[in-house]
N, C-alpha and C positions, 0 to 999 in steps of 0.2 A: 720892032719898036725902035726906030732909028734915034729918037731923042730920049731914050730911056736913061742913058748915062748922064746926059745933061740935066735931066730932071732930078736924078738922084744927087748930082753934085749941088744943084740949087738947094735941095732939101738939106743936104749935109752942112751947108753954110748958114742955115737959118737957126734961130735960137732953139727951137724944140729939140735939136739934137745935142745941145750943149749939156754938160754935166750939171750945171746950175739949175737948168729947167727940169732935168730929170729928177734931181733931188727935191725940187719944189713939187713936182707932180706926185712923187712917192709920199711926200709929207701930207699933201692934201688927201691922197687916197687913204693913208693911215688914219688921219683925223676923222674922216667920214666913216670909214669902216669901224674903227674902234668905238666911236660914239654910238653907231647903230648896233653893233654886236654886243655892247655892254648894257643896252636898254633893259634886257630882262632882269638885271640885278642892280640897276641904279637906285631903285627905290625899295627893293625887297632883297635882303641879303641872304635869304634862305636858298639852298640849292634847288635846281630844277632839272627836268629831263625825264626820259622814260626809264624802264628798268635797266637798260644797258648803261645809262648814265650813272646810276647808283652803283652798279657792279664795278665799273671802271674806277669810280671814286673810292669805293671800299677797298679795292686792292692797293691803290696808291696810298690811301690813308693808313693801311696796315704796314706798308713798307716804311712810311714815314715814322710811325710810332714804334716800330720794332727796330728801325735803323738798319735794315738789311733787305736785300732783294733776293729771294730764294726762288728755286725752280719749282716749288710746290705752293699751292694756294693755302691760305688759312682756312680753318673750319668754316668761318662765316661765309666766305665766298666759294669755297671748294664744294660744298654740298649743293650749291646752286646748279652746277653742271656735273654733278657727281657721276662718274663713269662715262662721261661724254667722250673722252679720248680712248680709243680702242687699243692704242699702243702703250701709252703712259699710265692708263688706269685712273682711279679716283684721285681727286685733288690735283689734277694736272692743269696747267695754265692753258687758256684758249689762245693767248697771244704771247709773244716774247715779252720779257719783263720790261723792256725799254718804254713801252707805252705808259706803264704805271709808275715807273721811276720818275717820269716827267711830272706827274701829279705830285709825287712825294717831294721832289726838289722844289716845286713851287710853294708847297706848304712850309718847307724849311726856310727858304729865302724870303718868302712873303710874310712869314710870321703870323699867318692866319689860316684857319682850316678850310673854309669854304670859298671866300672871295678870291683867294690866291689861285685856286684851281679854276674858278670861273673865268678869271682874267686870262689864265693860260689857254683855256678853250677858245676865248675870243681872239687872242693873238695868234694861236695856231690856225684859226680859220683865215686870218689875214695873210698867212704865208702863201695861200693860193693867189691872192691878188698881187703880192710882191713877186712871186715867181713868174706869173704871167706877164707882169710889166717888164721884168728883166728880159724874158725871152723875146717879146715883141719889140721892145725898144732896141735891143741889140741887132735884130734883123731888119726892122722896118722903121724905126724911129719912135720918138717919145709920144707923139700925138696919138697914133693908133694904140700905143701901149697904155696910155692913160684911159682911153675910151674902153678898151678891153678890161682893164683893171676895175674901172668904175662899174662896168656891167657885172663883174664877178662880186663886187661888194653888195650888189642888189639881187644876187641869185637866190631864188626861192629854194632851190634844191639844197644849196649849201646852208641856207638858214635852217631848213628843217633838219638836216643831218646834224647840225650844230645844236639845235634845240633838243632833239631827241637824245643827244649825248653819244652818238656813234662816232666819237672823235678819232679812234684809230683808223677807220676807213677813210675819213675825210683828210686827215693829215697825211696819210700814205699817198693819196691821190693828188693832193695839192702840190706835192714835190715833183710830179710828172713833168711840168714844163722845164724845170731845171735839169732833170735827167735827159730830156729830149734835146735841150740846147747843148749840153756837153757831148752827146752822141752826134749831133749835127756838126759841131765843130771838129770832132774827130774824123768823121767820114769825109767832110769837105776838104780837110787838110790832106787826107790820104790821096784823094783824087786831084788835088792841086799839083800841077807839074813841078813847082818849086819844092813843095813839101815832099813829094814822092822822091825826087832826086836827093833831097837832104836826108831822107830816111834810108836810102840805099836801094830803092826800087830802080832808080836810074843810076846815079853815081854820086860819090861824095857823102859828106855828113855835116851836120850843123845844128844850130839851136832850134831851127824850125822843126826838125824831126822830134827833138825832145819836147817842144811845146805841144806837138800833136799828141804825144804819148801821155802828157798830163791830162788831156781831155779823156783819154781812154780810161785812165785810173779813176778820174773824177766820176765818169759814167758808172763804173762798177761800184764805187763807194756810195753813190746816190741810190743805186739799185739795192745795195745791201741795207741802206737806211729804210727804204720802202719795205723791203722784206721784213725787217725787224719791227716795223710798225703794223703793217697789215698786208697779207698776201695779195689782196686785190690790187693795191697800188703797184706792187712789183709786177704782177701779171700785165696790168695795163701798159706799163712802160716797156716791158719785154716784147709785147705784141707789136706796138708801134715802132719800136727799134727794128724789129725783124722786117716789117713792111718797108721801112725807109731804106734799110740795107739792101733789100731785094730790088727796090726801085733804082737805087744808085748803081747797083751791079748791072742792071739792064741798060741804064743810060750810058755808062762808061765801058760796058762790056768787059768788065774786069772785077774780080773779087776784091774787097777792101782789105786784103791781107797780103803780106809778102814774107819771105823767109826771115828777114830781120825782125819785123814786128809781130810775127806769129808767137815768138817767145814771150813778148809782153802781153799778148792776148792770154796765153796760158797762165802767166803769172797773175794777171788780173782776175781770171776765173778762179784760180786756186785761192787767192786772197778772199774772194767772195765766198767760196765754199767754207773756208776756215770760220768765217763769221756765221754763215747760214746753217751749216751742217748740225751744230748742237741743238738747233731749234726746229729741225726738219720734222721730227716726230709730232710736234705740236700741230702742224698743219696736216701731215699725212694721217695721223690717228683720228683727227676730228671728222674727216669725211664731209659729206653734205647731208643735212637732215631732210632735204626735199629734192629728190631726184627729178630731173626734167624728162619729159617724154618728147620725142622728136615730132615737130610739126613743120611741114614743108612751108606752110604759109608764113612762118616766122622769118624766113629769108627775105620776104618782101615788106617786112615792117622795119622801120628805122629804129624806133625806140622799144619800149616795153609797155604794153597796155596795163592800165590800172586793174583790169580783171585778173592779172597774173599774181598780184600781191595784195589781195583784199585782206584787211585787218592788220597789215604790217606798216603801210604808209597810206596817207590820204591820197585820193586820186590826183590831186593837184601836183603831187611829186613828179609824176611822169608826163603830165599833159603839156604839150607844146605851148598851148595858149596861155597856160599859167606861168610858164617860165619866160616866155618872150612876148611882150605886148605887140599888138598888131602893127604899130608904127615901126617896129624893128624888122618885120618880115621883108619889106622891100630892100633894106640894107643887106640882109642875109642872102636873099636871092641874087642881088648884085654882086656880093662877095663871091658866091659860088660860081656864077657865070664868068666873072672876071678871072677867077683862079684858073678855070679851064682854058680861057682865051690866052692867058699869059703863059701857059704851058707851051703854047705854039708860037706866040708872038715875041716872047722875051728870049734873047739868045742865051744868057746865063740864068737858067730857070731852076737852079738848085733849091732856092727858097720855096718856089711854088711846088716843086716835087716833095719837099719836106711837109708842106701843109697838106697836100693831097694824101701823102702817106699817113699823116696824122688822122685825116678824115676816114680813110679806109681802115686804119687800125682801130679807130673808135667803133666803127661798124662791127668789126670782128669781135671786139671785146663785148659789145652789147648783144652778141649772138653766140656767146660761149655755151649757152644751153643747147645749141644745135650741134656744136662740135665736141662738147664734153658733157659730163653729167652734172653740170652746175645748175642749181635750182634758181628759178626766176625770182623767187622771193629775195634771195641774197644778191642776185645779179642786178636787181633794181638799183642798188646803191651805186653801181658804176655809172648811172646816168649823170652823176656829177661831172664825169669826164667829158661828156658831150659839150658842156658849157664852154670849155676852154677853146675848142676848135671853132664852134659856132660864133662865139663872141670875138674871136680873132678875125674871122671873116667879116663879121659885121663892122668891126673897127677899120679893117683894111679897105673896105669898100669906099670910104670917104677919101682915101689916098689914091687908090687905083683908078676909080672912075674918072676924075679929072685928068690923071696922067694918060689914060687910054684915049680919052676924047681929044686931048691936046695933041697927042701923037698922030691920031688918025685924021683929025681935021686941021692940023697945023695951027693950033691956037698958040698964042703967046704964053710962055711959061708962067709969066706973072698972073695971067688970067686963071691958069690952072691952079696956081698956088692959092689965089683968092677963093676960088671955088672950093678947094679942099677945106679951108678954114670955115667957110660958110656951112658946108655939109657937116663938118665936125661940130659946129655950134648947134645945129639942128639936132644932131644925134645925141649930144650930151644933154640938151634941154629935154629931149624925148625920154631919155633914160631917167633923169631926175624926176620929171613930173609923172611918170608912170611907175616904173620899177622902184624908184627911190621912195616914192610916197607909199606904195604898198609895203615896202620893206620896213619902213618906220612903223606902220600899223601892225604888221606881223610881229615884229620884235618887241615893240612896246607893250603889246597886249598878251604876249606869250606867258603862259603859266602865271597869270595875274590874279586868278581867283581860286576856285576850289580844286583846280587841277594840280596845284602846287602843295607841297607839304605845309601844314599850318603851324603857327607858333606853338599851339597846344601839343600837336603831335611831335614836333621837334623837341620840345621840353620833356615830354614823356620818354622819348627815345634816348635823349642825351643824359637825362638825370635819373632815370629809373632802369630802363632796359640795359643800359651800358654797365650797370652794377650787378647784373645777373652773371652766373658762371659763364666762362668763355664759350662753352659748348651748349649753351642754352638754345633750345629750338622753340620759336614762338610761332604758333599757327594763327592765321587771320581768316576767319570764316566770312568776312564781309564781302569779299569779291564775288562769291557765289550769289549774294543777295543784290548788291548794288550794281555790279557790272565791272568790266575790265578797266574802266577809268580809274578805279581805286588801286590798281596794281602798281603803278610807279610810286605812289605815295607810300605804299607798304614797303617797297624796296628801298625808298629813301630813309625810312625808319630803320632799316637794316644798316644802311650806310652811316647814319648818324650814331647809332647805338653800338655798332661793332658786334652785334649779335644777330644770328640768323632769324629772319622773319619771312615766313613762307605762307602761301595760300592753303586754305583747307576747304575741300569741296564735299566733305561729309564722309561717313564710313569710319571703320576702325583705323587707328593709327598704324601706318605701315610698319611692318616688322623688318626694317632695314638696319644694317649694322652701324650706320653713322648717327642714328638718333638714340640718345639716352632718354628713355622714358621717365627717368627720375628727374630730368631737367627739361621737361616739356611743359609749355605754357600755351594758353589760349587767350587771344586778345579780342575783345569786343569793343570796337571803336564806333561810337555813335556821334562823334564830333562832326563828321562830314554830313551826316543825316540831319543834324541840328542846323547846320548852315543852309541846307536845302529847305528846311522847314521855315527859316526866317524869310524866305521869299514866298509870298502868297500864292504865286502861280504854281509852285512846286510842293506845296504843303501836303497835298493828297498823296503824291508819290513818296514823299519823305515818311509819311505815316505808314504807308504800306511796307516800305523797307524796314522801318523801325520794328514793326510788328513781326516780320519774318525773322529778323536778327534776334529779337527778344525770345522768340519761340525756340530758336537753336540754343541760345544761352540757357534757357529754362530747362530744356531737355538734357543738357549736358552737365550743368552745374547748379541745379535748383537748390540744393542744400549746402552748397559750398560757399565760403566767404572769399571774396576776391582779395588778392594780395595787393592790388592797386585799384583805386576807385576815385578818379578826379577828372574834371574837364570832359565829361561824357566818354571817358575811356575806362574800361575795366579789364583787369588781367587776372586770370586764374591759373593756379598751378595744377597740372594734370596729375592725378593720383592713380598709378597703374593698378593698385589693389582694388580700386572701385570698379574695374572693368573697362573694356574698350569704349572709347568715346564714339558715339554714333549720333549723327544729326539727320 
C-alpha cells in the first residue's frame, strides 16, 4: 500500500481527528445512550430486572444502610446461595465487594434508594461505548470510533444484560477495550526500536522507556479492576492479551521482555496478586454449576446456539440476525476481508495484527467450554465481547475500503475521502433506522407491565415486610402456580423489604439450620392474578390460577387469621406447633 502513509496523513489533518470533534462525538454518544438506557425508569421509578438484579441491589443496599462492606453476606442475601461456596462456606459472597459498594455509593451520593442505582446501571453500561470509542479513535480515528460506539449503544445483548441486571458481568467486560489498548501500547513500545533502546534492550535510557512501563502497570491495574468486578471480564482480557503477545512474538521473533523490564513485569504481577489473592476463594470455591461436555462440533460454531441456554436467556440473545441487521452484514464481511488483506498489504500492520488477535481471542473465549469445564449457560454472557470486535470491523470498513481502492486503482485521495464519508453516512443511517429504532422499542417497553414489581407489592414490601424481624423467612407459593415470570417480582420484594422472600414448591418446611421456624411466614399474593383478570382475554387463566392458589392457602391456613390482608395480598405466620406445612 504505497499511498497508505499519505492517506493517513490526510486523515490526521482533517477535523475528525481533532480533540474538539472527539469531545463532540463522545457527547453525542453519551446523550443518545443515556436517553435510551434510562427509558425503563423515566416514567416508572420502581426497580426492574431479573432475580440477579434484585440480589445485587440488596447487597449494595445493605452496605449502604449498615455503612460497611464486609466479606460475609447478610442473612437476607446469604441464604439465597447458602453453601454455594465450597471453600468459604455459608454466607460467602459470590463476587468481590467492589460490585456492590458501587451501588451503595450511588445511594449515598445520589440521596435516593432506587433511581440512583438505576442511573449507575445505565452509566456503567455506557462505559463500553466510551472505552470502545477511546480505543478505536486512538488507533484509527474519530469517525470509525463514533460508528462503533453508536453500534454498541444499540446492542441488543448489552441491553438485555443491562435489563436483566447482570451488571457485574457487563461492567467487567466493557472495560476490555481499555485493557487491550494499554496492552497494545506496551507491546508496540517494546518492539519499537527507539523504545527498546531507551529501555536498555539496545543501549541508553530515557523517558520513552518509563512511558512504556506506565502502560504495563495500567494494563495490570485494569486487569485487577476486571477481576474485582467479575472473573469473566478478567478471563476475556487475559486470553486476548495472550493471543496478541504470541502474535507479536511471531512477527518480531522476539519475546516482549528483557532483563531490565522483567523486573517490572514481576512487580506488576505481584501488585495484581496483592489485590486478587484475598478474593481468590470466592471464585475457586464457587466452581461451575453446569459442567460442559465436550462436543467436537462446537469448534466449528462461532457463537453459542440458543439451544445451549434455554430458560436463561431469550433466543435473540445469541442470534446473529437479532444483534446485527442485514444491512450491516456487507460492512462486516468487508471489514473481515480488508483486515486479512491489510495484514499482507500494509507494511506496518501492527494494528491489523491487534484486531486479528482480538478476533481469535474472542473465538477462544466463546469456546472455553471446549477447553475447560465452563458451562455454556454462563459462557453465553461472554457473547457481549463479540460486539466489540465485530462493530470495530464494521466501522473500519468505511475507512479501509476507500483507502484500499484508492491505493490499488490510483484514485485521487480526495475522492477516497469523499467516499469514506458517504459510506459512513450510509452506515450511521442504517444503524439509526434499524438497531436504533428497535433499541428504543426494547428499552421503552421493558418491564412496563406485569413483569415489574407493582406499587401495591412495593408498598407491602417496604412498609410491612421490612418491619418483620431481620431473619424472617417469607415463603411465596405463587411461582409454582403462575410460573417463573413471578420469580423476579418475588425477589424484588426481598430487595425492597430487606427480608428474605423465597419460593415454596410444596411439602414440609426444610429442616435447615438457617431457617427459624418461629419467624417463618407464607405470602399469598393475588395482586398479579387480579391484573390478569382485568384483561378479558386472560380472565379464564387468571381464574384457574386463583383457584389453585386459594386451595393451597386453604389447605395450609384454613383456620388461621392472616397477619396482613390488603391489596389482594395476604401474609400468614407459620406456627410450628400446628405441624409441617404441606401443599
